[in-house]
KEMAR-304526 format. One line per 8 residues: number of its first residue (from 1); their letters; for each residue x negated, y negated, z of C-alpha. Coordinates in Angstrom, 1 decimal, padded with zeros to 4 digits. Last residue first. Layout:
BEGIN
NUM	A	X,Y,Z | ...
This chain:
BEGIN
573	AVVTASDD	002.2,-004.5,000.0 | 003.4,-006.1,003.2 | 004.7,-002.9,004.7 | 001.2,-001.6,004.3 | 000.4,-003.1,007.7 | 002.3,-000.2,009.2 | -000.7,002.0,008.8 | -002.4,000.1,011.6
565	ITEKLRKK	-005.5,-001.8,010.6 | -008.3,-001.6,013.1 | -010.2,000.9,011.2 | -010.3,004.7,011.3 | -011.2,004.6,007.6 | -010.2,007.8,005.8 | -013.3,009.4,004.3 | -012.3,013.0,005.2
557	APEDETEE	-009.7,013.0,002.5 | -012.5,012.4,000.0 | -013.7,016.0,000.6 | -010.5,017.6,-000.6 | -010.4,021.2,000.6 | -006.6,021.0,000.1 | -006.0,022.8,003.4 | -008.8,020.8,005.2
549	ANEVDEDA	-007.5,017.4,004.1 | -003.9,018.3,005.1 | -005.1,019.4,008.5 | -006.9,016.0,008.9 | -003.7,014.2,008.0 | -001.8,016.1,010.7 | -004.3,014.9,013.3 | -003.9,011.3,012.2
541	ADDVPISS	-000.1,011.5,012.4 | -000.3,012.8,016.0 | -001.6,009.3,016.9 | 002.0,008.1,017.5 | 002.2,010.3,020.5 | 005.7,012.0,020.9 | 007.5,010.9,024.1 | 007.9,007.5,022.6
533	LEKMSQKG	008.1,004.2,024.5 | 004.4,003.7,025.1 | 003.5,004.6,021.5 | 006.3,002.4,020.2 | 004.8,-000.6,022.1 | 001.3,000.2,020.9 | 002.6,000.4,017.3 | 004.5,-002.8,017.2
525	MDFGTIQR	008.3,-003.1,017.5 | 008.2,-005.4,020.5 | 011.9,-005.8,021.4 | 014.6,-008.4,020.6 | 016.2,-005.4,018.8 | 017.7,-007.3,015.8 | 015.0,-010.0,015.3 | 012.4,-007.4,016.2
517	LAVTAYTG	013.5,-005.4,013.2 | 012.5,-008.2,010.7 | 009.0,-008.3,012.3 | 008.7,-004.5,012.0 | 009.7,-004.8,008.3 | 006.8,-007.1,007.6 | 006.8,-009.7,004.9 | 004.3,-010.2,002.1
509	SPLSFAIR	006.4,-008.9,-000.7 | 010.1,-009.8,-000.5 | 012.3,-007.8,001.8 | 015.2,-005.4,001.2 | 017.4,-003.9,003.9 | 018.4,-000.6,005.4 | 019.4,000.2,009.0 | 020.1,003.6,010.5
501	LAHRGSGR	020.8,003.3,014.2 | 020.5,006.3,016.4 | 022.5,007.8,019.2 | 022.0,010.9,021.3 | 024.5,013.3,022.8 | 025.8,014.9,019.6 | 025.2,017.7,017.1 | 023.5,017.0,013.8
493	AEPELAKT	025.0,019.9,011.9 | 028.4,018.3,011.3 | 026.8,015.1,010.0 | 024.7,017.0,007.4 | 021.0,017.2,008.3 | 018.7,015.2,006.2 | 016.8,017.2,003.6 | 013.1,018.1,003.6
485	VLGPLLLA	010.5,018.4,000.8 | 009.8,014.7,000.1 | 011.7,013.5,003.1 | 015.4,013.0,003.7 | 016.8,010.9,006.5 | 018.3,012.0,009.9 | 016.1,015.0,010.5 | 016.6,016.0,014.2
477	REDEYELF	013.5,015.5,016.2 | 015.2,014.6,019.6 | 017.8,017.3,019.0 | 021.4,016.2,019.6 | 022.5,013.7,017.0 | 024.9,010.8,016.6 | 024.4,008.2,013.9 | 025.2,004.5,013.9
469	ESEVDEPL	025.4,002.8,010.5 | 023.7,-000.1,008.7 | 023.3,-001.8,005.4 | 021.6,-005.1,004.5 | 021.4,-006.0,000.8 | 018.9,-008.8,001.2 | 016.8,-010.0,004.1 | 016.5,-013.8,004.6
461	IFLPRHSD	013.0,-015.0,005.5 | 011.9,-018.1,007.4 | 008.5,-019.9,007.5 | 007.5,-019.1,004.0 | 003.7,-018.6,003.6 | 000.8,-020.6,002.2 | -002.6,-020.3,000.6 | -002.8,-016.6,000.2
453	GLAFRSHL	-005.9,-014.7,001.2 | -009.3,-015.7,002.4 | -011.3,-013.2,000.3 | -014.7,-013.2,002.1 | -018.1,-013.7,000.5 | -017.7,-016.8,-001.7 | -015.1,-018.4,000.5 | -017.3,-018.0,003.6
445	SKFSDVTL	-019.1,-021.3,003.2 | -015.8,-023.2,003.6 | -014.2,-021.4,006.5 | -016.1,-023.3,009.3 | -015.2,-026.5,007.5 | -011.7,-026.3,009.0 | -013.3,-026.7,012.4 | -014.4,-024.3,015.1
437	GDATLMED	-015.2,-024.3,018.8 | -012.2,-022.2,019.6 | -010.3,-025.1,021.2 | -011.3,-027.2,018.2 | -009.7,-024.6,015.9 | -006.5,-024.7,017.8 | -006.3,-028.5,017.8 | -007.3,-028.7,014.1
429	FWECAYNP	-004.6,-026.2,013.3 | -002.0,-028.2,015.1 | -003.0,-031.4,013.4 | -002.9,-029.9,009.9 | 000.4,-028.3,010.7 | 001.9,-031.6,011.8 | 000.7,-033.6,008.8 | 001.9,-031.0,006.3
421	SEVQTGPI	-001.1,-029.2,004.8 | -002.6,-029.6,001.3 | -004.2,-026.3,000.2 | -007.7,-025.1,000.1 | -007.4,-022.2,002.5 | -008.8,-022.4,006.0 | -005.4,-022.4,007.8 | -002.6,-020.7,005.9
413	PMYISFHS	-000.1,-023.4,004.8 | 003.5,-023.5,006.0 | 006.4,-023.1,003.6 | 009.9,-024.4,004.2 | 012.5,-023.5,001.6 | 014.5,-021.3,004.0 | 015.1,-024.5,005.9 | 017.4,-025.5,003.1
405	AGDALPKG	016.9,-029.0,001.7 | 019.2,-031.8,002.9 | 016.6,-034.5,002.5 | 014.0,-033.5,000.0 | 011.1,-031.2,001.0 | 007.6,-032.6,000.6 | 005.6,-030.9,-002.1 | 003.1,-028.1,-001.6
397	EADFDGPI	004.6,-026.0,-004.4 | 006.2,-023.5,-002.0 | 007.9,-026.4,-000.2 | 006.6,-028.8,002.4 | 007.9,-029.9,005.8 | 006.4,-033.2,007.1 | 009.6,-034.8,008.2 | 012.0,-032.1,009.5
389	TKEGGERV	014.0,-029.3,007.9 | 016.4,-027.3,009.9 | 016.2,-024.0,011.9 | 014.5,-025.5,015.0 | 012.1,-028.4,014.8 | 010.1,-028.2,018.1 | 010.4,-024.5,018.9 | 010.5,-023.5,015.3
381	RRSAAKNW	007.3,-025.5,014.5 | 005.5,-024.3,017.6 | 006.3,-020.7,016.9 | 005.1,-021.2,013.3 | 001.9,-022.8,014.5 | 001.1,-019.9,016.8 | 001.9,-017.4,014.0 | -000.4,-019.3,011.5
373	LLSQYAHI	-003.3,-019.5,014.0 | -003.0,-015.7,014.5 | -002.7,-015.1,010.8 | -005.9,-017.0,010.1 | -007.7,-014.9,012.8 | -006.4,-011.7,011.3 | -007.4,-012.8,007.7 | -010.9,-013.5,008.9
365	YISATFPP	-011.1,-009.9,010.3 | -009.6,-008.3,007.3 | -012.1,-010.1,005.1 | -014.9,-007.7,006.2 | -013.0,-004.7,005.0 | -012.1,-006.3,001.6 | -015.7,-007.5,001.1 | -017.2,-004.0,001.7
357	LKLIAEQW	-019.4,-004.2,004.8 | -023.0,-005.2,004.1 | -022.2,-008.7,005.3 | -021.5,-007.6,008.8 | -024.8,-005.6,009.1 | -026.7,-008.5,007.4 | -025.5,-010.9,010.1 | -026.6,-008.7,013.0
349	SAGKALAG	-029.9,-008.1,011.3 | -030.5,-004.9,009.3 | -033.2,-002.5,010.4 | -032.1,000.8,008.9 | -030.3,001.8,012.2 | -028.5,-001.5,012.1 | -027.1,-000.8,008.7 | -026.0,002.7,009.7
341	LIQGEVSA	-024.4,001.4,012.9 | -022.4,-001.1,010.8 | -021.3,001.4,008.2 | -020.5,004.1,010.8 | -018.4,001.7,012.9 | -016.5,000.6,009.8 | -015.8,004.2,008.9 | -016.7,005.5,005.4
333	FRTAGQIM	-020.4,006.3,005.7 | -020.5,008.2,008.9 | -016.9,009.3,008.3 | -018.3,011.4,005.4 | -019.5,014.1,007.8 | -020.1,013.6,011.5 | -020.8,010.4,013.5 | -023.4,011.3,016.1
325	YWAKKADK	-026.1,010.3,013.6 | -025.0,006.7,013.9 | -025.3,006.6,017.7 | -028.9,007.8,017.6 | -029.8,005.4,014.9 | -028.1,002.4,016.6 | -029.7,003.0,020.0 | -027.9,000.4,022.1
317	SKAWEATA	-028.2,002.9,024.9 | -024.9,003.0,026.8 | -022.5,000.9,024.6 | -024.1,002.6,021.5 | -023.5,006.0,023.0 | -019.9,005.2,023.7 | -019.5,003.9,020.1 | -021.0,007.1,018.7
309	DGVTGNAG	-018.8,009.4,020.8 | -015.7,007.5,019.8 | -016.7,007.8,016.1 | -017.3,011.5,016.7 | -013.7,012.0,017.7 | -011.8,009.0,019.0 | -011.9,005.2,018.6 | -009.3,003.5,020.8
301	KNSLILTI	-011.8,001.7,023.0 | -013.4,-000.1,020.0 | -016.4,-001.6,021.7 | -018.3,-001.3,018.4 | -016.2,-003.9,016.6 | -016.4,-006.3,019.6 | -020.2,-006.0,019.8 | -020.4,-006.5,016.1
293	AAEWNRRL	-018.6,-009.8,016.3 | -020.7,-010.9,019.3 | -023.9,-010.1,017.4 | -022.7,-012.1,014.3 | -021.9,-015.3,016.2 | -021.5,-017.2,012.9 | -018.6,-019.0,014.7 | -016.4,-017.9,011.8
285	IERGVDAT	-017.6,-014.3,012.4 | -016.8,-014.7,016.1 | -013.2,-015.8,015.3 | -012.8,-012.9,012.9 | -013.8,-010.4,015.6 | -011.2,-012.0,018.0 | -008.6,-011.8,015.2 | -009.3,-008.1,014.7
277	STGFSGFR	-008.4,-007.5,018.3 | -010.1,-004.4,019.6 | -008.1,-001.8,021.5 | -007.1,000.5,018.7 | -004.0,-001.3,017.2 | -005.4,-004.1,015.1 | -004.3,-007.7,014.6 | -002.3,-007.4,011.4
269	QTGFYNIF	-000.4,-004.5,013.0 | 001.2,-007.1,015.3 | 003.2,-008.4,012.4 | 002.5,-011.7,010.6 | 005.5,-013.8,011.5 | 008.3,-014.7,009.0 | 010.8,-016.0,011.6 | 014.1,-014.2,010.9
261	GRKPFEAI	017.2,-014.2,008.8 | 020.2,-016.3,009.7 | 022.8,-015.0,007.2 | 021.5,-011.5,006.5 | 020.9,-010.9,010.2 | 024.1,-012.3,011.7 | 026.2,-009.2,011.0 | 023.2,-007.1,012.3
253	REQIMGHQ	023.1,-009.1,015.5 | 026.8,-008.6,016.1 | 026.5,-004.9,015.4 | 023.7,-004.6,017.9 | 025.8,-006.3,020.6 | 028.7,-003.8,019.9 | 026.4,-000.8,019.9 | 024.7,-001.7,023.2
245	EEQIDRLI	026.9,000.6,025.3 | 025.9,003.6,023.2 | 022.2,003.1,024.1 | 020.0,003.6,021.0 | 017.7,006.6,021.4 | 016.4,006.4,017.8 | 015.8,003.6,015.2 | 016.0,005.1,011.7
237	INFRNGWH	014.8,003.0,008.8 | 015.6,002.6,005.1 | 013.4,-000.2,003.7 | 013.5,-001.6,000.2 | 010.2,-003.3,-000.8 | 009.1,-006.4,-002.6 | 009.3,-008.2,-005.9 | 006.4,-006.4,-007.5
229	AGLKLPTK	003.4,-008.0,-009.1 | 001.5,-008.3,-005.9 | -001.6,-006.5,-007.2 | -001.3,-006.0,-011.0 | -000.1,-003.0,-012.9 | -002.0,-002.0,-016.1 | -001.1,-003.2,-019.6 | 000.1,-001.6,-022.8
221	MYQCDYVQ	002.5,000.9,-021.3 | 003.3,004.6,-021.5 | 005.9,005.8,-019.0 | 005.9,008.5,-016.3 | 009.0,009.0,-014.1 | 007.3,011.5,-011.8 | 004.4,012.3,-009.4 | 004.8,013.9,-006.0
213	INRLRKNL	002.7,013.9,-002.9 | 003.1,015.8,000.4 | 001.2,018.7,-001.2 | 000.0,018.6,-004.8 | -001.2,021.3,-007.1 | 001.9,022.1,-009.2 | 002.8,018.4,-009.2 | -000.4,017.6,-011.1
205	DLLKEITT	001.2,018.9,-014.3 | 003.3,015.7,-014.4 | 000.2,013.6,-014.8 | -001.4,015.7,-017.6 | 001.9,015.9,-019.5 | 002.4,012.1,-019.3 | -001.0,011.6,-020.9 | -004.1,009.7,-019.9
197	RPVSIRQT	-005.9,006.6,-021.1 | -005.7,004.2,-018.2 | -003.9,004.8,-014.9 | -001.0,002.8,-013.5 | 000.8,003.3,-010.2 | 004.4,002.5,-009.2 | 005.6,003.0,-005.6 | 007.6,005.4,-003.5
189	TVARRDKI	007.3,005.9,000.3 | 008.1,008.4,003.0 | 006.5,007.1,006.2 | 003.5,007.3,008.5 | 001.1,006.3,005.8 | 002.7,003.0,004.9 | 002.3,001.6,001.3 | -000.5,-000.1,-000.6
181	GCSKFCDK	000.0,-002.8,-003.2 | 001.1,-003.6,-006.7 | -000.9,-000.6,-008.0 | -003.9,000.2,-010.1 | -005.7,003.5,-010.6 | -009.0,003.3,-012.5 | -011.3,000.6,-011.1 | -012.7,003.1,-008.6
173	QKINMFKS	-010.7,006.4,-008.7 | -013.2,008.1,-011.0 | -011.7,010.8,-013.2 | -011.6,014.6,-012.9 | -007.7,014.7,-013.0 | -007.6,016.8,-009.8 | -010.2,014.6,-008.1 | -008.6,011.4,-009.2
165	LLQLAYAT	-005.2,012.6,-008.0 | -006.6,013.4,-004.6 | -008.4,010.1,-004.2 | -005.1,008.4,-005.3 | -003.2,010.1,-002.5 | -006.0,009.2,000.0 | -005.8,005.5,-000.9 | -002.0,005.4,-000.7
157	ETAEKALT	-002.2,007.0,002.8 | -000.2,010.2,003.4 | 002.5,011.1,005.8 | 004.9,011.4,002.8 | 004.3,010.5,-000.8 | 006.1,009.5,-003.9 | 004.0,008.1,-006.8 | 006.0,006.7,-009.7
149	FHCFDPVD	004.2,006.6,-013.0 | 002.6,004.1,-015.4 | 000.4,005.4,-018.2 | -002.0,003.0,-019.8 | -003.7,002.4,-023.1 | -002.0,005.3,-025.0 | -004.3,008.2,-026.1 | -005.0,007.9,-029.8
141	RRAVNLNK	-008.4,006.4,-029.3 | -010.3,009.4,-028.1 | -014.0,008.9,-027.6 | -016.4,010.7,-030.0 | -017.6,014.3,-030.4 | -014.3,015.1,-032.1 | -014.2,018.8,-031.4 | -014.5,018.3,-027.6
133	RGYAVRIA	-011.4,016.1,-027.7 | -009.0,019.0,-028.4 | -007.5,020.5,-031.5 | -009.1,018.5,-034.3 | -008.4,016.1,-037.1 | -011.5,014.4,-038.5 | -011.1,011.4,-040.8 | -014.1,011.1,-043.0
125	QPQTESVL	-017.4,009.4,-043.9 | -018.2,007.2,-040.9 | -015.6,008.8,-038.5 | -012.0,007.9,-038.1 | -010.6,010.1,-035.4 | -007.5,012.3,-035.1 | -006.3,014.3,-032.2 | -003.9,017.2,-032.2
117	QGAYRKRV	-001.3,018.0,-029.5 | 000.5,014.7,-029.8 | 003.7,016.3,-031.0 | 002.0,017.8,-034.1 | 004.0,016.0,-036.8 | 004.1,012.7,-034.8 | 000.4,012.3,-033.9 | -001.0,013.7,-037.1
109	FVHVEKRQ	001.3,011.5,-039.3 | 000.5,008.4,-037.2 | -003.2,009.0,-037.7 | -002.9,009.5,-041.4 | -000.7,006.4,-041.9 | -003.4,004.4,-040.1 | -006.0,005.5,-042.6 | -003.6,004.4,-045.4
101	EKDLEQIP	-003.2,001.0,-043.7 | -007.0,000.5,-043.3 | -007.8,001.4,-047.0 | -008.5,004.9,-048.2 | -010.9,005.6,-051.1 | -013.9,006.5,-049.1 | -011.8,008.4,-046.5 | -013.0,012.0,-047.1
93	FDVFGSKK	-011.3,014.9,-045.3 | -012.4,016.6,-042.2 | -010.8,019.7,-040.5 | -011.1,020.9,-036.9 | -011.1,024.0,-034.8 | -008.9,025.4,-032.1 | -005.3,025.8,-031.0 | -004.7,028.6,-033.4
85	TFIEDIKE	-001.3,027.3,-034.5 | -002.4,023.6,-034.5 | -005.6,024.4,-036.4 | -003.5,026.4,-038.9 | -001.1,023.5,-039.4 | -004.1,021.2,-040.1 | -005.3,023.6,-042.8 | -001.9,023.7,-044.3
77	EVEASITA	-001.7,019.9,-044.4 | -005.1,019.8,-046.1 | -003.7,022.1,-048.9 | -000.5,020.0,-049.2 | -002.6,017.0,-049.8 | -002.9,014.1,-047.4 | -003.2,010.6,-049.0 | 000.4,010.8,-050.2
69	PREVATDI	001.7,010.7,-046.6 | 003.5,013.7,-045.3 | 007.0,013.0,-044.1 | 007.8,014.0,-040.5 | 010.7,016.4,-040.7 | 008.5,019.4,-040.3 | 007.9,018.6,-036.7 | 005.4,021.2,-035.7
61	VAPQDSIA	006.2,022.7,-032.3 | 005.1,021.8,-028.8 | 005.5,024.3,-026.0 | 007.8,023.2,-023.2 | 005.7,022.3,-020.2 | 006.6,018.5,-020.3 | 010.3,019.5,-020.2 | 009.6,021.8,-017.2
53	VQQAIEER	007.7,019.0,-015.4 | 010.7,016.6,-015.8 | 013.1,019.3,-014.6 | 010.8,020.0,-011.6 | 011.0,016.3,-010.7 | 014.8,016.4,-010.6 | 014.9,019.6,-008.6 | 012.4,018.4,-006.1
45	SKLRLVEK	014.6,015.4,-005.5 | 013.8,011.9,-006.5 | 013.0,009.0,-004.2 | 014.3,006.0,-006.0 | 012.2,003.1,-007.0 | 014.4,000.0,-006.5 | 014.8,-002.2,-009.5 | 014.4,-005.9,-008.7
37	EASIENVA	013.0,-006.9,-012.1 | 009.7,-007.6,-010.4 | 009.9,-004.0,-009.1 | 011.2,-003.0,-005.7 | 009.0,-000.4,-003.9 | 010.8,002.1,-001.7 | 009.7,002.4,001.9 | 011.4,005.1,004.1
29	FDSYMLKM	010.7,005.2,007.8 | 012.5,007.9,009.8 | 011.1,010.5,007.3 | 007.8,010.5,009.1 | 009.6,011.4,012.4 | 009.4,009.3,015.6 | 008.8,006.3,013.3 | 010.8,003.9,015.5
21	KAPVKVTR	012.1,004.4,019.0 | 014.6,001.8,020.2 | 014.1,-000.5,023.2 | 017.1,-002.8,022.5 | 016.4,-006.0,024.6 | 018.9,-008.4,026.2 | 017.2,-011.8,026.5 | 017.3,-012.1,022.7
13	DGLHLEMG	019.1,-015.4,022.4 | 018.9,-016.9,018.9 | 016.2,-016.8,016.3 | 013.4,-015.1,018.0 | 010.3,-016.6,019.5 | 006.7,-016.0,020.8 | 004.9,-014.1,018.1 | 001.5,-015.7,018.5
5	CDTEM	-000.3,-012.4,018.4 | -000.9,-012.3,022.2 | 002.9,-013.0,022.5 | 003.5,-009.8,020.5 | 001.2,-007.7,022.7
């Protein structure tokens, strides 16, 4: 599988493989976002989060130390106190003689004296102070612009977690929640999220209703989060069933790891994990062979459930309408197969059916093909030039590298993006595109419809803050790392007989933990390889998510896309 994706090399001899099991348990794979300031978002205990919730639940009291401005009389103050005590009603007082600064003093006084429990609004003839928004009859302006918070989750997709929050908060998810990127589903993860115009109390109160999701460390901010604004991610990973006789070799490789780094390939999950290569689909889209692209998408051998039934029907009868109606529930509209069959059933052409996909979904296929070409070029560059700079190498700014520059400064362009390429990379891409019946111009007319991704990518990556230890345990499913609601076994409770490696490291955004791990194991760390190696099917995760959706009665949970992106792809977020 790795060689099919252009991942042909390791740094150093990896003839001896370490076929370790990864992600056997959700808690075996922890991903903690690292902020732009390089602060790691820590997974907090239930007790710590409960303490934050308890503080937010404490009843607000009037702060009599807040000085009353001269514009508010003692009589008006008493009326406002009464509204606070009764938790209902409103009071108006004229503002004709108040200037802007005096009106501001009133709003500040109300917010501070009444601990944010009352709202104030400047109306045409008066300032209205009320308990609750419904008494204002206008939009609230006293709520902070944005609230940032840490979202911790286990065995849950980022998109699903945000769907659940939006439902409980009665807000629309679209264009509301912002993050620096998505995180793994089959893992325990932490990341920052921003949401506009809500309160800390409202967010923390969600913890009483959530399962496998927690919210904490809320903070008011002036701006939302932006995609890719974080530094990267901190990974803490358990690799199970390590052979004891390989410990010494593994230790040598780990000692070399932070000094030598690894080739920064796009991971196998970039290319799909359900029988259809996303790169093959992307190639057909670039050829404008829309029918072939759809045939590949709908020949997904890994599709199961009603989607699998639908694709089987399509393969047999080519009746799009009949196949489409076989897909049950919201999956009919949310899955890629459902969206394409639905478009075809309504008379769309092959091209129209592809272009009706959401831009992000459609772009996945182009990205996969670009990634395949990049991986192949990276392998050729390392094979021919090794771990040193050569003529034609460029830096992150697209400028030629100076003599003596570190090979960690080498960046290679992404094919099809509008960036100047080193001579050798340009030639290699042209060769590969020509072999596929394409040219660089094949990408140009797609820029308006498909997001073609980053312009360049570092060839080598150095992991930071590498830690490791060998653990002994007895039970195959022994908890070796903490989860959201579970604790890792103490050493004396683990037993013995089996060996695992715990390894932790930090990677910049855009890099894959599975690619870093292959440098240590010399083994294919992709999903299909892990599935074949493990006695516990990887696809169990999908079944458990469905149970979660049913228990919360959350309809959006049923809209998970069973696409060709493996959940591990979120490592790059």
